[in-house]
C-alpha positions in Angstrom: 18.6 96.4 -23.1 15.2 94.8 -22.8 15.1 92.6 -18.9 15.4 88.7 -20.3 12.3 87.6 -18.3 13.2 83.7 -17.4 10.2 81.3 -16.8 9.9 79.2 -14.3 9.5 75.0 -15.7 5.4 75.1 -14.6 5.0 78.7 -16.6 6.7 77.0 -20.0 3.9 73.5 -19.6 1.8 75.8 -19.2 2.2 77.3 -22.6 2.7 73.6 -24.0 0.9 73.4 -27.7 -2.2 71.9 -26.6 -1.8 69.3 -30.3 1.0 67.8 -28.0 -1.8 66.7 -25.4 -3.8 65.6 -28.3 -1.2 63.6 -29.5 -0.1 61.9 -25.7 -4.2 61.0 -25.6 -3.9 59.6 -29.0 -1.3 57.2 -28.0 -2.1 56.6 -24.5 -5.7 55.1 -25.9 -4.1 53.6 -28.7 -1.3 51.3 -27.1 -3.9 49.7 -25.0 -5.8 48.8 -28.0 -2.7 47.6 -30.4 -1.3 45.1 -27.7 -4.4 43.7 -26.9 -4.3 44.2 -23.0 -7.9 43.4 -22.2 -8.5 40.8 -19.7 -12.0 39.5 -17.6 -13.8 41.6 -15.8 -15.6 40.5 -12.9 -19.0 41.2 -13.3 -21.3 43.0 -10.6 -24.9 41.8 -9.9 -26.6 44.3 -12.2 -25.0 42.9 -15.4 -25.6 39.1 -14.2 -29.1 39.8 -13.9 -29.7 41.2 -17.2 -27.5 37.9 -18.1 -29.9 35.7 -16.4 -33.0 37.1 -17.5 -31.6 35.9 -20.9 -30.0 33.0 -19.8 -33.2 31.7 -18.7 -35.4 31.8 -22.0 -35.7 28.6 -23.9 -35.4 27.9 -27.6 -38.2 29.4 -29.8 -39.0 32.4 -27.1 -38.5 35.8 -28.5 -36.3 38.4 -27.6 -37.1 41.9 -29.1 -34.2 44.6 -29.1 -34.7 48.0 -29.0 -32.2 50.5 -30.5 -32.1 53.6 -28.7 -28.9 55.6 -29.7 -27.0 56.7 -32.7 -23.2 56.4 -33.3 -22.5 59.2 -30.5 -22.5 56.0 -28.0 -22.1 53.1 -30.3 -18.5 52.3 -28.3 -20.3 51.6 -25.2 -23.3 50.4 -26.2 -22.2 47.9 -29.5 -20.3 45.8 -27.4 -23.2 44.3 -25.0 -25.4 44.1 -28.2 -23.2 42.2 -29.7 -22.5 39.8 -26.4 -26.5 40.0 -26.2 -27.5 38.6 -29.9 -24.5 36.5 -29.8 -26.1 34.8 -26.0 -29.2 34.5 -27.8 -28.4 33.3 -30.6 -26.8 30.4 -29.2 -29.7 29.3 -27.4 -32.0 29.8 -30.2 -34.1 32.1 -28.9 -35.6 34.3 -32.4 -34.5 37.9 -31.9 -37.2 40.9 -33.1 -35.1 43.8 -33.6 -37.0 47.6 -33.8 -35.8 50.7 -33.0 -36.9 54.5 -31.9 -33.9 56.3 -33.6 -34.2 56.3 -37.1 -30.3 57.7 -37.6 -29.1 54.7 -35.1 -30.9 51.5 -36.1 -28.6 50.8 -39.5 -25.8 50.4 -36.6 -28.0 47.7 -35.1 -28.9 46.3 -38.3 -25.3 45.5 -39.2 -24.1 44.2 -35.8 -27.5 42.1 -36.1 -26.7 40.5 -39.5 -22.8 40.7 -37.8 -23.7 37.9 -35.4 -26.8 35.8 -37.0 -23.6 34.9 -39.8 -22.1 33.5 -36.7 -24.9 31.0 -36.3 -26.8 29.2 -38.4 -30.0 31.2 -38.0 -32.1 32.2 -41.6 -33.9 36.1 -41.6 -37.4 35.7 -40.9 -37.1 32.6 -39.3 -35.0 33.2 -36.5 -34.2 37.0 -36.5 -35.6 40.0 -38.1 -35.2 44.1 -38.3 -39.0 45.7 -38.2 -37.1 49.0 -38.3 -38.3 52.5 -37.2 -41.8 53.9 -36.7 -41.9 57.6 -35.2 -43.7 57.8 -31.7 -42.1 56.5 -29.3 -45.0 56.8 -26.7 -47.6 56.1 -28.9 -45.5 52.9 -30.8 -44.8 51.4 -27.3 -48.2 51.6 -26.4 -50.1 50.6 -29.6 -47.7 47.3 -29.4 -49.7 46.3 -26.2 -52.8 46.2 -28.1 -50.9 44.6 -31.7 -47.4 44.9 -33.1 -48.6 44.2 -36.3 -50.4 47.2 -36.6 -47.5 49.4 -36.1 -45.1 47.5 -37.9 -47.6 46.1 -40.7 -43.8 45.6 -42.3 -40.3 44.6 -41.8 -37.4 47.1 -42.9 -37.2 45.9 -46.2 -40.9 46.2 -46.7 -41.8 42.6 -46.4 -45.6 42.1 -44.7 -44.6 40.3 -41.3 -47.9 38.0 -41.8 -45.2 36.2 -44.5 -42.5 36.0 -41.8 -42.3 32.6 -39.9 -41.0 34.4 -37.1 -43.8 36.7 -36.1 -46.7 34.3 -36.9 -47.0 33.6 -33.2 -46.2 37.4 -32.2 -49.1 39.5 -31.5 -48.5 41.6 -29.0 -46.4 42.4 -25.8 -47.4 38.9 -24.6 -45.9 37.0 -27.2 -42.4 38.5 -26.3 -40.5 36.8 -23.3 -38.4 39.8 -22.7 -37.6 43.2 -23.9 -34.1 44.4 -24.2 -33.0 47.9 -24.8 -29.8 49.3 -25.6 -29.9 53.4 -24.9 -27.7 56.6 -24.7 -31.1 58.8 -23.5 -34.9 59.4 -21.4 -36.5 56.2 -24.0 -35.6 53.6 -21.2 -38.2 56.2 -19.0 -41.1 55.6 -21.7 -40.1 51.7 -22.1 -40.4 51.6 -17.9 -43.6 53.9 -18.1 -45.8 52.7 -21.2 -44.4 49.1 -21.6 -43.5 47.6 -17.8 -46.1 49.8 -16.0 -49.0 49.3 -18.3 -47.8 45.3 -20.2 -46.3 43.6 -17.4 -43.0 43.4 -20.0 -40.3 42.0 -18.8 -37.4 44.2 -19.7 -33.6 44.5 -19.7 -31.3 47.5 -20.1 -28.1 48.8 -21.7 -27.1 51.8 -21.2 -24.5 54.7 -21.2 -22.3 55.0 -18.1 -23.8 58.0 -17.7 -27.1 57.2 -17.8 -27.1 54.3 -16.1 -27.4 56.4 -12.9 -30.6 57.5 -13.9 -31.7 53.3 -14.6 -30.5 51.9 -10.9 -33.9 53.4 -9.2 -35.8 50.6 -11.4 -33.3 47.7 -11.1 -33.8 48.7 -7.4 -37.7 48.7 -7.3 -37.4 45.0 -9.9 -38.8 47.3 -12.7 -36.6 46.0 -15.1 -34.9 41.9 -14.7 -30.7 43.8 -15.2 -29.0 46.9 -16.5 -25.4 46.5 -17.8 -24.0 50.3 -17.8 -21.3 51.3 -20.1 -18.4 49.5 -21.4 -17.6 48.2 -18.4 -20.8 46.6 -18.0 -20.4 45.3 -21.8 -16.6 44.3 -20.6 -18.2 42.5 -18.0 -21.3 40.6 -19.8 -18.7 39.1 -22.5 -16.9 37.7 -19.3 -20.1 36.1 -18.6 -21.0 35.1 -22.2 -17.4 33.6 -22.3 -16.5 35.8 -25.3 -14.1 38.4 -24.7 -14.5 41.7 -27.9 -14.5 45.4 -28.2 -16.0 45.9 -24.4 -13.0 44.0 -23.0 -10.4 45.4 -25.2 -11.9 48.8 -24.7 -11.3 49.2 -21.0 -7.7 49.4 -20.2 -7.7 52.3 -23.6 -10.8 53.7 -20.6 -8.7 53.0 -18.1 -5.3 54.7 -19.3 -7.3 57.7 -20.9 -9.3 58.2 -17.5 -5.6 58.1 -15.7 -3.9 60.6 -18.2 -6.9 63.1 -17.5 -6.4 63.1 -13.5 -2.6 63.6 -14.2 -3.0 66.5 -16.2 -5.5 67.7 -13.7 -3.0 67.2 -10.6 -0.1 68.5 -13.0 -2.2 72.0 -14.2 -3.3 72.4 -10.5 0.4 72.2 -9.1 1.4 74.7 -12.4 -1.3 77.2 -11.6 -0.2 77.0 -7.8 3.2 77.8 -8.4 3.0 80.5 -11.3 0.5 82.3 -9.0 3.2 82.0 -6.1 5.9 83.0 -8.1 3.5 86.7 -9.5 2.4 87.6 -6.2 6.0 87.5 -4.8 6.9 90.0 -7.7 4.5 92.7 -6.4 
């Protein structure tokens, strides 16, 4: 009879179906969201500075919002976008939206319309979506001379000359603050071609992985403030006193991180004992 080889606990653990691991992760992420365990997140200096930049705008000032992300980064950037829009509309600030990623701009437009519906604001008067134009650097530089030359119409095809919000907006000189929401290198173009060349005041929201690349701009005072990742979004929601998806999502993110760390620790312990057993059986 063939000898029955008994597997150790660690060897059996190593054979667990990966679908079980995915199920555990799903439960870990879902429970905090369903239980709404989110609480206020103490704001950090970069987020406080970004909030202060918007808070410093006066009624009637213009805030340009750039949507430079797509669906892959929406969970991190959409909560902070909504928070900034709420803050702007509450202060009676005019919002001009545009974007450099065509596939992401509909997400920005959806948030713009959702938040506008919460306030007594009118499209074309208090906010506008100029849409997308290809070209990144060329678009940024051209807007420094004339926004209308680049965006002759809004996303619906209405001439901007017919929109009251754009009557006195010719170039960056008429935009008090630009707030970009970034998941890639577009932030570098904004700083290089818009802040450095035209002196445009700007703040940014970025994915967590992109935030370290943006900190040098903050430290050099080239940008007014920085909101990084879901944690930054939760901090911003704390500052405006309106908890949202950022605040709700933080416990889920924290639990998921702890679970992954736990898997790594258990996996390494299992690898150690399994290797030790095999070496002892030689």
